[in-house]
N, C-alpha and C positions, 0 to 999 in steps of 0.2 A: 504492498500500498505506499501511496505518496501523494503527499501535497506539500503546495508551495504558497508562501504569498513572500511579494514583494514591497516592502516599504509601508507595509499594513498590518494591523491586528484587528482578525475576526472580533464582530462587538453585536453576536448574536444573530437571531432568526436560523430561516434553514441553512446549512449550508447548500446547496441544491441552488441558490436562484442570486441574483445580483443583488448586494446587499451594501449598504454603509458601514463603511471600516474604519476604524478608530486610530491613527497614525500611530506606531509605537512611540513609547516614551523617549524625549529626548530629539524628535522631530516635530513638533508644532503641533497645532490643530488638527481635525479628523477631518478627513478628504475622502470623495466616493469614488471605487476602482471599478473599471468595469473586469470580468473575469471570464473564462469561457472551463467548460469540464469533460475531460472524458470518464469515460464508466467503465470499471471490470468487473464482474461478479464471479465469485471466486465460494466453491465448497468449503467451509473451515469444519464443520463438524458432522456428524453420522450419527444417528441413533438406530440402532438394528431392532424390527417390532414384529410381530405375526403378521394375519394375514391381512392384506389388502387394506394397510390406510387411506382413509377418502379425503376428508376434510379436515383442516386445521385454524386454530385458535389463538389468540395469546394473551396471556394479563396482564393488565396494566403496568407492572413493576417489570415487566420482560426479565421476569424470573423464571416461567414457566411456559410449555406448549402444551395443549391439550391436542389430542389426534383422535377421530373415530376410525376403529376397524372393522370395516362391514363383514367380511366372511367368519370372524374372529369373535365376533358378537362382545366386543370391550371397547372401552375408551380409556387410553394412554396420556400418562401425567408424565414431561418430560422437562428435566432438568436444564435449563438451559445453560447453567455453567459448563457442564462439562457431556452436555449429549445423553443422559442417562434417564432409564425410565425408570422414577421414582413412585410411581403410583399405577395401578390398576382396576377399573370397574368392570366387572362381568356383570355382562346388562339379561344372558340368557338366552338359550339355544335360537335361532335364527330372528333373532332380534332386526339382526343387520341393519345399525345404527351406521348415515351416513352424514346430517347436516349434524353441523358443531356451533356454537356459541358460546360467553362466556359475558356472565355480570358486569358492572364497573368498578363493585366491591369484592371481585375476584373471592366472591365465596362459593360458587354453584357454577357449574356448565350445565348447558342445557342439547340434547340429544335426538336429532328426530330418525326414528328406526323405521326402516321401510318397510320390514315385513311384519314387524309387531302393529304397525297403526299407531306407534305411538309418541310423546315427547317424552322424556326421562330426564327429568332433574338432579345433579349428582351432587351431592356433597364434598366440595375439594379437601375439605381438611383428614378426610377420611378415601374418601373415591368409594362414594358409599349411595345408592339409590335413594334419595328422600320422598321425590314425589312423581308420579305421573298422569300424564292427561292423555285417556283416551278418545280417540280420533274418529273410531268408526273402521265398518269395513271395507277393504280393498282401497284405503285414502290412499297408500304410498304415499306417506311424507317424505320429503329430499332436503329441501332446504329453510335453514331458520333463523333468526335474528333475532334482537332482545332491543328492549328502547331505552332509553340514556340513563329514565328514571327506576330501573328494573321492576318497572310495573307490570309488562306484558311479551312474551314472545310470541312472536309469528310464524308459521310455519306456512308452505307452499306444498300443496299434498298433488303429488301429479296425476294419480288418476284418479282422483275427485273432483279434478279439474277445479280445487279451493282455493284458498289462504285463510287459516285459523287463526283465531287471536287468542290468547290463553293466557288467563289472570293466574303469574307465580304464586300469590298468597295461600290459594289449594289449586292450583293446576288443572283450574275449569273451564273450556273453552266460552267464553263471552262473545264472540263475534264470527260472521264468518261471509268471507266475499265470494260469488260463484262466477268465476270467467268466462265461463261457453266449455261447450263440446268442445275434445281434442286440443285444449288449448295447452298442456303440458306442464303446470310449472313446475321448475326444475329449483331455481335459485331466490331469496330475497334480500333486499336489506332496507335500513329502515334510516330516514334525515335524522338530522342532529335536533332538528323543534319536536319531535315524535309527533309529526303532522301526514307525513305521507309514508308509505311502503312500496317499495320497485319489485316487481316479480317479474323475472326472465321465464319468458313463455316455451318452450323447445321447441313443441311441436307446429304451432301457432304462429312461430316468427316475428314475435312484437314484447315489447317491455310496456308492462302494463303501472301505470300511477293508482295507487289504491289507497285511498283517504281514510283516516283510521276513526274518525268521530264516528262514522255510520258504516261502513265498512263497503265503500261503493267504490267503484274505479272511476277515473275522473279526467284520466289522460291517455293517450295510447300511443306509442311507438313503433311502426310496423318497420321491420327490418328487411324483408325480403324473401323470395321463397327461399330454402334451403340452407336458411343460415345458422337456425338450431339455436338458440342463443343458451347457454352452458351456466355462466359464472355473472354476477354482477357485482358493483359496488358502489360507490359515491361521493362523492368528494363533502371535506369540509362544512365548506360554503354552501349546500345542498345546492347549489348552480348544475351539476353537471353528475348523470351516470353514466359509466363505463361497463360494457357487456362484452363479454367474451362469445365470437361464436365459433360454436363447434365443427360444422363443414364446412362453413363459408370461410375460414382461416382467417380470421380477421377482427380486430377488437374496433368497437364504434363506443363513439362521445356521444351523448343524448344531451341536447339543453333541455333541461327540465322546464321552463318557465311557458315552452312549447310544445315541450314531449316531442322534438323536431333531431333528427341525427345532421352532427357540424361536421365530425370529424370523423375518417378511419385510417385504421394503420392494418395494412394486407402481411398477413405473418408468412407468408409462401405457401404452396400446394401439402399439404400434408401435415401441419401442423398442430391440429384439432388442439386448440385451447381450451380449458374446460374448466380454468378457474383464473380470479383476477383479485388483485387488494391494491388499496394507494394508499401513498407515504402524506405522512400527514400536512408536508408542506404543499400538497395536493402539486406535486411537480413533476412526478413519475405514475404510473402503474406496471404493476408484476402481473406476468400472465403464465402458469404451466399450461404446456403445450405436452397434451397428452403423448402424441403419437410422432412428438419429433423429440421427445423426452429433453426438452431444455428448459429454460424459464427465462423472457424476457422481458426488457426493461423498455417501458414503452415515455418519451417524451411528451407530457400532455399538449404541451406548447403550440406542437407540429404534426405531433401523433405522427413520429417514426421512432421505428427500435434505435434504441442506443447503447444496448450491453443484451448482450446473452450467457447463460450460463447453462453449459452440453453436461447433462448426468449420466451419461453413458445408456445405453444398448437396456432397451425393455425394462426402464424408472416408470414407466409412467406415471409422471407428475399429476397429481389431481388439485390438492386443494393448498393454495397458497395465504399467506399472510408475514406482515412487518411488524416490525417492534416500535416502538414509541419515539424512538432516535431516527428510526432509518437507515439503522447499518447492518442490519440484516433483515434476512427475506427465510422465511422456512417454507418447506414446500413436503407434504406428503405422498410419496412415492407406491401408488398404487399394486406396480408389479416386484417392483424392488423391495417393498416393503421394508422401507425405510423411512426415515423423514430427516433433510438435509438441511443443514444449517448454512443459508449464503451469506456472504459479505459483499455488501454492498458498497466498493472503495474509488473514492475519487483519483483518479488518475490525474498526472500531472496537471496543477492550475496556477495558469499564472496571468501575475496582477502586472497592469502598467498602469502607475498612477504618475502623476506629477512630479518632477527630481523630486526628491526629499531633500530636507535641509543638511550639514556635515552633521558625521558625529563625531563623537570626544570620546575618550579614555571615563571610562564608569559611567555611560550609558546603560542601559538598562532594556533590552531588546524582550518583549513581551511577547507572545503569541497564545493561541489557543489551536490546542488540534482540533479536528472533525473527528472525535470518534476515533480517538487515539489507540492503538494498539498494545496492548501492555508487550514489555520488553522491545519495542520501539526504540532506534537510535536519529538522531536531529543533525542536520546539516545546515552552516550558516555559511551562506557566502557573502560578502563584500566587493565592490567594483572600486576603484581609484575614478571613476565618470558614470556623467548620471545615463550613458550609453551601455552602459554593463559590458564594453568592451574590454577597457584594459586594466589593467593593475588589482586582477581578480586574488582573492584571498581565500582561503575554504578551511573552515571551523567544524569539527566532529565531536560528538557528543561524547565519542565511546574513545576519545585520543587528547582530547585540549579541556585543557580546568573552562571553566567559569560556566559552563552550563548545570541549571538548577530544575527541578521539577516543584509542583506545588502541591502537599499532600493532603492538603484538608484543612489546616492548620498551623504550616510554616515551609518555608520554603527546604527542600535539601538535594545534595548533590548527588546529579545525575552521570554515569559513569561508564567505564564498560559495560557494564552488565544491561543500558540499556533504561527502559522504564521498567521500575519495579512490580512484581504482578500484583501488588494489594498495594497501588496506587490508588485514589480516590478521585484526584482532577483531570484536567489534563492539561493542564497551565503548563507552559517551559519558558525558563527566562535564560537568556545567557548575558552574562555580564562582563563587559570586555576592561581589560587591564591595562593593554594596549596596542597601539597597532590601527587604531581606527580615527586617529587626528585626520582631517580632511579628506575621509572618505566617505561614501553611499552607501546605505546601509539599503538592498537589494533584493537579497533573495534569504527565503528559508523553507529547507525542504524537510520531511518526516519520511524515514525508509523503515523497513522491516526483511 
């Protein structure tokens, strides 16, 4: 993983957008920097499971991923720090759990059991079923989502052609929306205001907007014949819904205000996208391609593929989710019986500010790493001219003194071992003792 900043200190916000930066100490007031990014997606951890993991969700603390195993009739809890299964809930023979979601308190997960025609409430503390909503024979529930108030769960019933609203307090169905014959709803998501749910209808080739107050369809986006929408997600501003079209091998952007398709990303023949998630900055969506055995990153601004992670033959990625830092994507591989952790690394990031002021001995150059990797090393480069073309000096954290990291309460020396595994902060500082007089601070890099 690499990142670099010239003359600026990262000053908050998403690492994936253009932002205002605060100039490093010793260089005057803040300035605005234009920057460009390239991305690489790398598998950094794998959890081996039982049979056919289908969907995944992550808790709000980025500590655990939960995955439904359709053929094993289980839900597994995976500890993210070492990608180890730390808990399993056995649901019963022929339950076939598929869709899964988690509440905001990280207390319960909810899973749609396709064969049992139920939604099960699982208490996370001991991975035990503590509630069941019975939906009716041949409903075949697929996708589930939960509102931000942890009051209701919504489930898309593939064979019943309905969406059910389930009250969490007693796991009772309190509302139903009938979609029409042969709609085949597979996936569902909810807006942040808890006003609408959006459902991807696999057979009807549409995405429908359902008003929660009366469980009525109030908008429809028609996608085209043989699109077969499989997964849906919504951005945090409630402006757009994104849908993965399995047969059409595409991802489409739907503007919510009028339920109109406003952007399309064509992925290529036989990709077979089945699942989709969006980062917190609304900058990228990530899609699991079941047939291509890849996870792809799509830049929302122009609906272009900007990164691909190849998982290996016959992995069959199904469910994807992303952590709150936008640094890791988790994918449930249906055929490989694994969950992969994919690191979203910032490839070289170059910033081109105006010329900086002259640095002097004793200046402290401080920057914040974007999702700094443990054991990382840092490189500081300084040039004697504003064009960064002559008099280049390079300083390395593992070779030169003056590098420190913030451990949460004090600055600590950063030496040959790199960033310690028990670090709590990403801030790094370089304090020059000599050699900076009359030079320009131009570039910082982090490498592993």
